[in-house]
N, C-alpha and C positions, 0 to 999 in steps of 0.2 A: 693815228690818236694823239691825243694836245696833252700839252705837258702837264696839264692840269688833271689829265685822268691817268699820266702814267703814275705822276704823282700818287694817287690817290691809289692806285695800284702797286708801287713799292712798297711805300712807309704806313699803306693804310693797309698792307699783310694780316692779314686774321690774327697770325702768332702775336700781332701785336694790340691786338685791342684795341686798337684805333679807328674806329666806325663812327662816322660822325664828326671828323675832327673837321679846322679848319679847313679849306680851302689853298690849295696851294698860292692862288693870287693875293690871297691874305697876308703872306707871311710879313713879319717885320722882321729878315735876319733875310741873308746871305749865305750858303754854301759852295768850297769851291774848292776843287779837287786840283792834287799835284802830283805828280809823279814825283818819288825819293829816289830812290836809285833802282837800278835794273842790273842784276851780276846773273851772266852766264853760268849755267848748273852742267851741261855739258856740248859736245856740239851743236844743238836743237831748240835746244829750250833757256826761257831766258826768267830768270824771279826777278817781278817785278813787286817793288812798296809803294803804295798810295797812302795819301793822306788827303782828311779835308781838313778845313778854315773854315767857321762861322765864325759871321759877328756878330752874332748871340749873348746877350747881357745872363740867358741862364742856358744848364747844362744843355747838351743834346746827345740825342741818340740817329745811329745814322746806322743805314741800310746803304748794300752795293752793289749794282752788276754789272759785272763783268764780260759780260755780251754782249749788251746790246739790246736787251730781247726783252726788256724792260718788267724782267722777275728779277724778283731780292737773291740773291746769290751767296748774303750773308742774311747771319742774325742781326737783328736789334743791338749796338755795340755803343755805349760812350765812347769806346779808344775809337779818335779818330781814322787810324794808321791802321793798316790792312795790303796781307802778302799774300800774291797772284801768282801762277803761272802761266806761261805764253810761250807760241813757237819766235821763235829767234822773227827778226827783220819782218817784222806782222804789221799791219797798222789794226788800231784797235781803239773805239770808245767806250769810258767804264762812266758811267754817270754814279753819283751818289741821291742817294734823300736822305733831311734832315732833320728833327722831328724835337720842338724845346719843350720845357713842362709847359707853359702858353697853350702847346699844342697847336703851334704854329710851324707849317714845314717848309720846306726850302728845298729848288733842286738843283745839282751840278753837273757838268759833265765836262770830259777830255780826251781828248783823239791828240794819238802818238806815235812813235813808232819804237818798235824793240829794236835792243842791241842788234850784231852781227855776232854770232859769240862763233863761225866755224871760223 
């Protein structure tokens, strides 16, 4: 699946009501996800906080895909920061889709290793 198709599926979910929006390739901005923190919750579980920054000059809504299945795992939100839970010592790819007020869309991805908790 192409990035364009993935973004259409991720950001263009029915709940957003974004049918017919500008294709991802036409986005006039970028979105960059990053890991803010990782905290052990117990011997096997890590709470991960992620955030996204954009170059958009207008407000942006974000949706996150935590398991790299190309489906939104969060509702659209203007808050760029999210928290989720993963197992410790695991490699994960997390995707973020963003759409600004001009209905331009952008896509970002980050791959990281969770910390060891035991």
